[in-house]
ROGUKE-571731 format. One record per residue (C-alpha): residue number from 1; residue in three letters; x, y, z. Coordinates in Angstrom, 3 decimals. Example, Ala and Ser with C-alpha at 12.3 -4.5 7.8 and 13.67 -1.06 7.14 Angstrom:
<recs>
1 / ALA / 12.300 / -4.500 / 7.800
2 / SER / 13.670 / -1.060 / 7.140
</recs>
This chain:
<recs>
1 / MET / 0.000 / 0.000 / 0.000
2 / SER / 1.636 / 3.240 / -1.123
3 / LEU / 0.597 / 6.285 / 0.876
4 / ALA / 2.319 / 8.921 / -1.346
5 / ILE / 2.286 / 11.416 / 1.512
6 / ALA / 4.283 / 14.189 / -0.171
7 / SER / 1.678 / 14.593 / -2.927
8 / GLN / -1.025 / 15.162 / -0.295
9 / LEU / 0.664 / 18.202 / 1.306
10 / THR / 0.406 / 21.754 / -0.024
11 / PRO / 2.350 / 24.777 / 1.320
12 / ILE / 0.025 / 27.607 / 2.358
13 / ARG / 0.243 / 30.660 / 4.616
14 / VAL / -2.208 / 30.958 / 7.507
15 / ARG / -2.833 / 33.255 / 10.449
16 / LEU / -1.958 / 31.951 / 13.906
17 / ASP / -5.457 / 32.862 / 15.097
18 / ASP / -6.957 / 30.487 / 12.546
19 / ILE / -5.090 / 27.443 / 13.872
20 / LEU / -6.813 / 25.228 / 16.451
21 / LEU / -4.896 / 23.075 / 18.902
22 / ASP / -5.936 / 19.430 / 18.772
23 / PRO / -7.890 / 18.578 / 21.963
24 / ASN / -7.458 / 14.874 / 21.148
25 / ASN / -3.666 / 15.119 / 21.105
26 / PRO / -2.122 / 11.676 / 21.847
27 / ARG / 0.331 / 13.378 / 24.235
28 / PHE / -2.391 / 13.896 / 26.812
29 / ALA / -2.312 / 10.226 / 27.777
30 / ASP / 0.955 / 11.143 / 29.555
31 / LEU / -1.122 / 13.298 / 31.893
32 / GLY / -3.422 / 10.440 / 32.853
33 / GLU / -6.231 / 11.942 / 30.793
34 / ASP / -9.132 / 9.601 / 30.101
35 / GLU / -9.374 / 8.729 / 26.457
36 / VAL / -12.610 / 10.623 / 25.763
37 / LYS / -12.712 / 12.096 / 22.282
38 / VAL / -13.799 / 15.714 / 21.862
39 / PRO / -16.239 / 15.947 / 18.916
40 / GLU / -14.875 / 17.793 / 15.878
41 / ALA / -17.670 / 20.382 / 16.096
42 / LYS / -16.455 / 21.407 / 19.581
43 / PHE / -12.799 / 21.984 / 18.658
44 / ALA / -13.146 / 25.782 / 18.323
45 / ASP / -15.079 / 26.160 / 21.571
46 / ALA / -13.229 / 28.618 / 23.808
47 / LYS / -13.361 / 26.282 / 26.817
48 / VAL / -12.052 / 23.352 / 24.787
49 / GLN / -9.135 / 25.385 / 23.437
50 / ALA / -8.401 / 26.757 / 26.921
51 / LYS / -8.313 / 23.249 / 28.411
52 / THR / -6.126 / 22.037 / 25.544
53 / THR / -3.760 / 24.972 / 26.038
54 / LEU / -3.533 / 24.225 / 29.751
55 / ASN / -2.684 / 20.590 / 29.015
56 / MET / -0.050 / 21.567 / 26.468
57 / ARG / 1.596 / 23.909 / 28.973
58 / ASN / 2.199 / 21.039 / 31.377
59 / GLU / 5.864 / 21.046 / 32.335
60 / ARG / 6.526 / 17.588 / 30.931
61 / PHE / 6.002 / 18.941 / 27.395
62 / ASN / 8.651 / 21.688 / 27.809
63 / VAL / 6.578 / 24.327 / 26.002
64 / LEU / 7.832 / 27.074 / 28.332
65 / GLU / 11.399 / 26.380 / 27.214
66 / LEU / 10.298 / 26.428 / 23.582
67 / ARG / 8.397 / 29.684 / 24.113
68 / ASP / 11.447 / 31.406 / 25.580
69 / THR / 13.624 / 30.146 / 22.721
70 / VAL / 11.249 / 31.644 / 20.152
71 / LYS / 11.113 / 34.828 / 22.191
72 / SER / 14.897 / 35.113 / 22.021
73 / ILE / 15.683 / 34.117 / 18.449
74 / GLY / 12.358 / 34.163 / 16.656
75 / PHE / 10.360 / 31.343 / 15.095
76 / LEU / 12.494 / 29.299 / 12.710
77 / PRO / 10.230 / 27.066 / 10.592
78 / MET / 12.890 / 24.438 / 9.912
79 / ASP / 10.236 / 21.727 / 10.283
80 / ARG / 6.892 / 22.655 / 8.796
81 / ILE / 3.754 / 22.712 / 10.883
82 / VAL / 1.111 / 20.461 / 9.337
83 / VAL / -2.607 / 21.258 / 9.442
84 / ARG / -5.887 / 20.101 / 7.974
85 / HIS / -9.119 / 21.937 / 7.386
86 / TRP / -11.492 / 22.079 / 10.338
87 / LEU / -14.569 / 20.307 / 9.037
88 / PRO / -17.270 / 22.766 / 10.247
89 / ASN / -15.378 / 25.767 / 8.822
90 / PRO / -12.577 / 25.251 / 6.245
91 / LYS / -11.263 / 28.759 / 6.997
92 / LYS / -10.003 / 27.336 / 10.279
93 / PHE / -7.302 / 24.683 / 10.576
94 / VAL / -6.622 / 21.842 / 13.005
95 / LEU / -3.065 / 20.923 / 13.897
96 / ILE / -1.781 / 17.527 / 12.870
97 / GLU / 1.859 / 18.197 / 13.680
98 / GLY / 3.138 / 21.187 / 15.660
99 / ASN / 0.993 / 21.462 / 18.797
100 / ARG / 3.976 / 22.359 / 20.997
101 / ARG / 5.206 / 25.046 / 18.622
102 / VAL / 1.803 / 26.634 / 18.083
103 / THR / 1.124 / 26.561 / 21.830
104 / ALA / 4.397 / 28.431 / 22.359
105 / LEU / 3.494 / 31.022 / 19.716
106 / LYS / 0.010 / 31.596 / 21.133
107 / TRP / 1.566 / 31.933 / 24.589
108 / LEU / 3.814 / 34.730 / 23.299
109 / ILE / 0.798 / 36.553 / 21.865
110 / GLU / -0.856 / 36.255 / 25.256
111 / LEU / 2.220 / 37.820 / 26.903
112 / GLU / 2.174 / 40.634 / 24.332
113 / GLU / -1.501 / 41.360 / 25.002
114 / GLU / -0.845 / 41.408 / 28.765
115 / GLY / 2.005 / 43.878 / 28.339
116 / LYS / 4.619 / 41.359 / 29.419
117 / TRP / 6.421 / 41.198 / 26.066
118 / PHE / 7.152 / 44.032 / 23.659
119 / PRO / 7.970 / 42.552 / 20.242
120 / THR / 8.934 / 44.569 / 17.182
121 / PRO / 6.514 / 44.535 / 14.218
122 / GLU / 8.859 / 42.089 / 12.506
123 / GLN / 8.868 / 39.770 / 15.516
124 / LEU / 5.089 / 39.889 / 15.679
125 / ALA / 4.728 / 39.136 / 11.976
126 / ASN / 7.153 / 36.236 / 12.347
127 / ILE / 4.848 / 34.393 / 14.743
128 / THR / 1.392 / 35.430 / 13.538
129 / SER / 1.649 / 34.615 / 9.829
130 / LEU / 2.926 / 31.096 / 9.290
131 / GLU / 3.780 / 29.022 / 6.266
132 / VAL / 2.447 / 25.532 / 6.921
133 / LEU / 1.690 / 22.335 / 5.040
134 / LEU / -1.990 / 21.653 / 4.411
135 / LEU / -3.046 / 18.015 / 4.243
136 / ASP / -5.386 / 17.239 / 1.383
137 / ASP / -9.033 / 16.888 / 2.420
138 / ASN / -9.175 / 13.509 / 0.701
139 / ALA / -6.140 / 12.130 / 2.508
140 / THR / -6.742 / 8.901 / 4.364
141 / GLN / -6.865 / 8.910 / 8.158
142 / GLU / -3.709 / 6.810 / 8.470
143 / VAL / -1.690 / 9.610 / 6.838
144 / ALA / -2.717 / 11.938 / 9.663
145 / TRP / -1.205 / 9.435 / 12.102
146 / ILE / 1.963 / 8.772 / 10.149
147 / LEU / 2.927 / 12.457 / 9.899
148 / PRO / 3.305 / 13.091 / 13.651
149 / GLY / 4.413 / 9.518 / 14.121
150 / LEU / 7.443 / 9.991 / 11.901
151 / ARG / 8.540 / 12.863 / 14.110
152 / HIS / 7.597 / 11.627 / 17.555
153 / VAL / 7.645 / 7.827 / 17.582
154 / SER / 11.405 / 7.656 / 17.173
155 / GLY / 12.429 / 11.276 / 16.714
156 / ILE / 12.113 / 14.754 / 18.194
157 / LYS / 10.293 / 14.952 / 21.555
158 / GLU / 9.621 / 11.241 / 21.434
159 / TRP / 6.154 / 10.007 / 22.289
160 / GLY / 5.680 / 7.652 / 25.189
161 / PRO / 4.760 / 3.991 / 24.606
162 / PHE / 1.011 / 4.598 / 24.912
163 / GLN / 1.043 / 7.261 / 22.194
164 / LYS / 3.157 / 5.051 / 19.947
165 / ALA / 0.709 / 2.220 / 20.501
166 / ARG / -2.229 / 4.399 / 19.486
167 / ALA / -0.464 / 5.265 / 16.257
168 / VAL / 0.160 / 1.589 / 15.499
169 / ILE / -3.478 / 0.745 / 16.274
170 / GLN / -4.785 / 3.476 / 13.973
171 / LEU / -2.679 / 2.262 / 11.058
172 / ARG / -3.487 / -1.417 / 11.526
173 / ASP / -7.186 / -0.673 / 11.960
174 / ALA / -7.009 / 1.160 / 8.634
175 / GLY / -5.906 / -2.065 / 6.971
176 / ILE / -2.156 / -1.473 / 6.786
177 / ASP / -0.261 / -4.722 / 7.375
178 / PRO / 1.897 / -5.017 / 10.539
179 / VAL / 5.234 / -4.700 / 8.741
180 / GLU / 4.296 / -1.564 / 6.796
181 / ALA / 2.656 / -0.003 / 9.856
182 / ALA / 5.893 / -0.479 / 11.800
183 / GLN / 8.060 / 0.850 / 8.977
184 / SER / 5.800 / 3.894 / 8.535
185 / LEU / 6.515 / 4.887 / 12.130
186 / GLY / 10.203 / 3.993 / 12.176
187 / LEU / 9.701 / 1.006 / 14.470
188 / SER / 10.799 / -2.600 / 14.286
189 / THR / 7.974 / -5.025 / 13.532
190 / ARG / 8.572 / -6.762 / 16.865
191 / LYS / 8.292 / -3.496 / 18.811
192 / ALA / 5.200 / -2.408 / 16.888
193 / ASN / 3.531 / -5.764 / 17.535
194 / SER / 4.246 / -5.473 / 21.253
195 / LEU / 2.758 / -1.955 / 21.322
196 / TRP / -0.298 / -3.209 / 19.420
197 / ARG / -0.884 / -6.075 / 21.836
198 / SER / -0.391 / -3.872 / 24.896
199 / TYR / -2.951 / -1.345 / 23.687
200 / LEU / -5.504 / -4.054 / 22.922
201 / ALA / -4.879 / -5.637 / 26.331
202 / LEU / -5.653 / -2.315 / 28.016
203 / GLN / -8.848 / -2.051 / 25.950
204 / GLN / -9.822 / -5.557 / 27.067
205 / MET / -9.426 / -4.473 / 30.678
206 / LYS / -11.487 / -1.319 / 30.066
207 / GLU / -14.335 / -3.463 / 28.779
208 / ASP / -14.250 / -5.807 / 31.768
209 / ASP / -17.366 / -5.610 / 33.935
210 / ASP / -15.474 / -5.962 / 37.211
211 / PHE / -12.334 / -3.936 / 36.584
212 / GLY / -13.136 / -1.533 / 33.727
213 / ASP / -14.073 / 1.342 / 36.032
214 / PHE / -10.627 / 1.282 / 37.649
215 / VAL / -8.539 / 1.507 / 34.472
216 / LYS / -6.225 / 4.466 / 33.894
217 / ALA / -4.014 / 5.233 / 30.928
218 / ASN / -0.881 / 4.572 / 32.987
219 / HIS / -1.988 / 0.957 / 33.445
220 / TYR / -0.811 / 0.514 / 29.880
221 / SER / 2.722 / 0.142 / 31.257
222 / TYR / 1.739 / -3.054 / 33.065
223 / PHE / 0.834 / -4.685 / 29.777
224 / GLU / 3.946 / -3.319 / 28.117
225 / GLU / 5.984 / -5.127 / 30.787
226 / LEU / 3.779 / -8.208 / 30.557
227 / PHE / 4.416 / -8.640 / 26.839
228 / LYS / 8.142 / -8.771 / 27.520
229 / LYS / 7.614 / -11.982 / 29.519
230 / ARG / 6.530 / -14.733 / 27.158
231 / ARG / 5.648 / -17.332 / 29.784
232 / LEU / 3.225 / -14.846 / 31.339
233 / TRP / 1.409 / -13.490 / 28.290
234 / GLU / 1.579 / -16.535 / 26.021
235 / GLU / 1.760 / -19.601 / 28.263
236 / TRP / -0.265 / -18.421 / 31.265
237 / LEU / -2.692 / -15.752 / 30.045
238 / GLU / -2.959 / -17.282 / 26.554
239 / TRP / -2.933 / -14.170 / 24.386
240 / SER / -4.557 / -14.615 / 20.954
241 / ASP / -3.582 / -12.294 / 18.088
242 / ASP / -6.625 / -13.503 / 16.149
243 / GLU / -9.070 / -12.725 / 18.954
244 / LYS / -7.038 / -9.679 / 20.062
245 / LYS / -7.330 / -10.577 / 23.732
246 / PHE / -6.223 / -12.850 / 26.560
247 / THR / -8.262 / -16.044 / 26.492
248 / ASN / -7.454 / -17.343 / 30.001
249 / ASN / -10.292 / -15.473 / 31.717
250 / ALA / -9.509 / -16.710 / 35.219
251 / GLY / -5.851 / -15.832 / 34.822
252 / ILE / -6.375 / -12.343 / 33.446
253 / HIS / -8.866 / -11.500 / 36.192
254 / GLU / -6.309 / -12.622 / 38.726
255 / PHE / -3.730 / -10.368 / 37.061
256 / TYR / -6.185 / -7.424 / 37.108
257 / SER / -6.752 / -7.935 / 40.833
258 / TRP / -3.006 / -7.828 / 41.444
259 / MET / -2.810 / -4.528 / 39.555
260 / ILE / -5.817 / -2.837 / 41.157
261 / GLY / -6.256 / -4.594 / 44.482
262 / GLU / -9.187 / -6.772 / 45.489
263 / SER / -12.468 / -5.516 / 46.890
264 / ASP / -13.090 / -6.228 / 50.548
265 / GLU / -16.660 / -7.556 / 50.562
266 / SER / -16.912 / -6.925 / 54.319
267 / ASP / -16.162 / -3.231 / 53.823
268 / GLU / -19.321 / -1.176 / 53.291
269 / ASP / -17.375 / 1.492 / 51.416
270 / GLY / -16.121 / -1.050 / 48.897
271 / GLU / -12.474 / -0.320 / 49.642
272 / THR / -9.848 / -2.395 / 47.879
273 / THR / -6.795 / -4.080 / 49.316
274 / THR / -3.309 / -2.927 / 48.441
275 / ALA / -2.305 / -3.950 / 44.941
276 / ARG / 0.095 / -6.906 / 44.911
277 / LEU / 1.730 / -5.424 / 41.816
278 / PRO / 2.132 / -1.817 / 42.994
279 / GLU / 3.879 / -0.604 / 39.826
280 / ALA / 4.419 / -1.739 / 36.255
281 / LYS / 7.970 / -2.948 / 36.824
282 / SER / 6.610 / -5.340 / 39.482
283 / VAL / 5.696 / -7.583 / 36.540
284 / ARG / 9.399 / -8.308 / 36.090
285 / GLN / 9.568 / -9.663 / 39.647
286 / LEU / 6.362 / -11.635 / 39.094
287 / ASP / 7.962 / -13.370 / 36.126
288 / LYS / 10.867 / -14.510 / 38.291
289 / ILE / 8.649 / -16.178 / 40.892
290 / PHE / 5.991 / -17.452 / 38.488
291 / ALA / 7.822 / -20.672 / 37.582
292 / ASP / 8.247 / -21.648 / 41.239
293 / GLU / 5.163 / -23.321 / 42.710
294 / ARG / 5.925 / -22.522 / 46.362
295 / ALA / 6.844 / -18.903 / 45.652
296 / MET / 3.617 / -18.397 / 43.698
297 / ALA / 1.643 / -20.005 / 46.522
298 / ALA / 3.172 / -17.476 / 48.910
299 / PHE / 2.284 / -14.665 / 46.519
300 / ARG / -1.305 / -15.830 / 45.987
301 / GLY / -1.945 / -16.621 / 49.649
302 / SER / -3.758 / -14.394 / 52.112
303 / GLY / -1.663 / -11.284 / 52.668
304 / GLY / 0.808 / -12.448 / 50.072
305 / ASP / 2.993 / -10.005 / 48.226
306 / LEU / 6.093 / -9.879 / 46.071
307 / GLU / 8.352 / -9.535 / 49.090
308 / SER / 7.141 / -12.728 / 50.771
309 / ALA / 7.161 / -14.624 / 47.472
310 / SER / 10.686 / -13.463 / 46.679
311 / ALA / 11.810 / -14.487 / 50.167
312 / GLN / 10.392 / -17.968 / 49.584
313 / LEU / 12.176 / -18.145 / 46.255
314 / ALA / 15.466 / -17.097 / 47.868
315 / VAL / 15.141 / -19.814 / 50.512
316 / GLU / 14.552 / -22.472 / 47.884
317 / LYS / 17.490 / -21.297 / 45.820
318 / ALA / 19.714 / -21.393 / 48.888
319 / GLN / 18.567 / -24.936 / 49.694
320 / ASP / 19.181 / -26.181 / 46.177
321 / TRP / 22.937 / -26.829 / 46.435
322 / ARG / 23.192 / -29.114 / 43.427
323 / PRO / 23.675 / -26.448 / 40.691
324 / ALA / 26.567 / -24.910 / 42.662
325 / VAL / 28.269 / -28.275 / 43.152
326 / ASN / 27.811 / -29.205 / 39.496
327 / THR / 29.229 / -25.854 / 38.439
328 / ALA / 32.255 / -26.226 / 40.717
329 / GLU / 32.941 / -29.775 / 39.471
330 / SER / 32.598 / -28.697 / 35.847
331 / THR / 34.865 / -25.688 / 36.356
332 / LEU / 37.599 / -27.673 / 38.100
333 / SER / 37.543 / -30.341 / 35.382
334 / THR / 38.419 / -27.741 / 32.746
335 / LEU / 41.449 / -26.251 / 34.497
336 / SER / 44.460 / -26.308 / 32.216
337 / ALA / 47.934 / -27.446 / 33.240
338 / ASP / 49.160 / -23.852 / 33.161
339 / THR / 46.336 / -22.741 / 35.457
340 / ILE / 47.037 / -25.562 / 37.906
341 / ARG / 50.761 / -24.756 / 37.931
342 / GLY / 49.918 / -21.129 / 38.663
343 / LEU / 47.696 / -21.790 / 41.711
344 / THR / 48.659 / -19.590 / 44.666
345 / ALA / 48.810 / -20.550 / 48.324
346 / ASP / 45.396 / -18.922 / 48.855
347 / ASP / 43.951 / -20.875 / 45.919
348 / LEU / 45.254 / -24.149 / 47.329
349 / ALA / 43.897 / -23.296 / 50.784
350 / ALA / 40.440 / -22.669 / 49.277
351 / LEU / 40.530 / -26.003 / 47.445
352 / ASP / 41.644 / -27.755 / 50.633
353 / ARG / 38.703 / -26.263 / 52.567
354 / LEU / 36.325 / -27.392 / 49.822
355 / ALA / 37.779 / -30.925 / 49.842
356 / LYS / 37.418 / -31.174 / 53.635
357 / ARG / 33.845 / -29.866 / 53.488
358 / LEU / 32.911 / -32.426 / 50.813
359 / ALA / 34.505 / -35.214 / 52.792
360 / ARG / 32.589 / -34.147 / 55.934
361 / VAL / 29.247 / -34.076 / 54.064
362 / VAL / 29.840 / -37.580 / 52.675
363 / LYS / 30.855 / -38.879 / 56.141
364 / ASP / 27.798 / -37.277 / 57.796
365 / GLN / 25.478 / -38.781 / 55.191
366 / LYS / 26.848 / -42.279 / 55.775
367 / SER / 26.561 / -41.836 / 59.536
368 / LEU / 22.949 / -40.619 / 59.338
369 / ALA / 22.008 / -43.368 / 56.901
370 / ALA / 23.462 / -46.025 / 59.224
371 / SER / 21.495 / -44.734 / 62.207
372 / ALA / 18.189 / -44.507 / 60.363
</recs>
């Protein structure tokens, strides 16, 4: 499928006032915003634009730094802002790429109107009349995702995993095959597939009758970690690419309860217990104890947590002396003549202690066996 993006972009000049920030900007998932789409018809509403501006000015997007840079050296359009026509009024434009830059420019105009910045006429013209790229009205929706994706999935001001996943979902839902979707966004196919699965897993949780009301965008990170651990997502929870969900219902509900905490039925307020997986990276620790039956029993038990399960695992590892003995025997059998000739007094003393310890263990075993 050839997208021929360049042929769908036309350079035009527009006024800053005619550009609308995108209230459905994928960045806002970083702020824990619920994924509720603002209808196109509401984009120009003053309250919607004010809320979008407030979100864009969040410190994690570094718009203040960008604003002050423009204030000092002017706006340098080295990378073109990309817009599309606003559907209710084609004289207005919606940002596809450039929300940070336009937010910075509008912020400067606000400072000028408040008497906090005194630009020259040239400076004012530089930020109020912009040459942008207009996306063709007939362009497919996946093009609108690829354009910011090319810049932010693996480039400037990189998107977080959740935003990358949304871009992959949009392209694959539009019928683009997994390999081309990944290549369009500058991702490996393996990484894109993991993002795709993680997003769908979060959607599955959102649709769950028992846990859907507790889901937040930052829970996406749990599934991102989960899909790095094959025995968890494939062997235990039985993920199906065809069905786009986990098919082990009992297992996935158990996993949800570890993420959210379990409801205390005796509590009239419906309070939940402390989550057994308090953060996304806890999934890494879960993977380590999952293969050990006793450790998992400690984790699943009443009051169980990762700490108690890990302690159980450590005890069992300490009690299992065989791997250490086998390793020592194998290592000693490979010592070369030169290495043996070069053994120091300390080395020989260590070997002597080991020999005496082995002899004592064998003697004790024979003594205990004889008295049994």
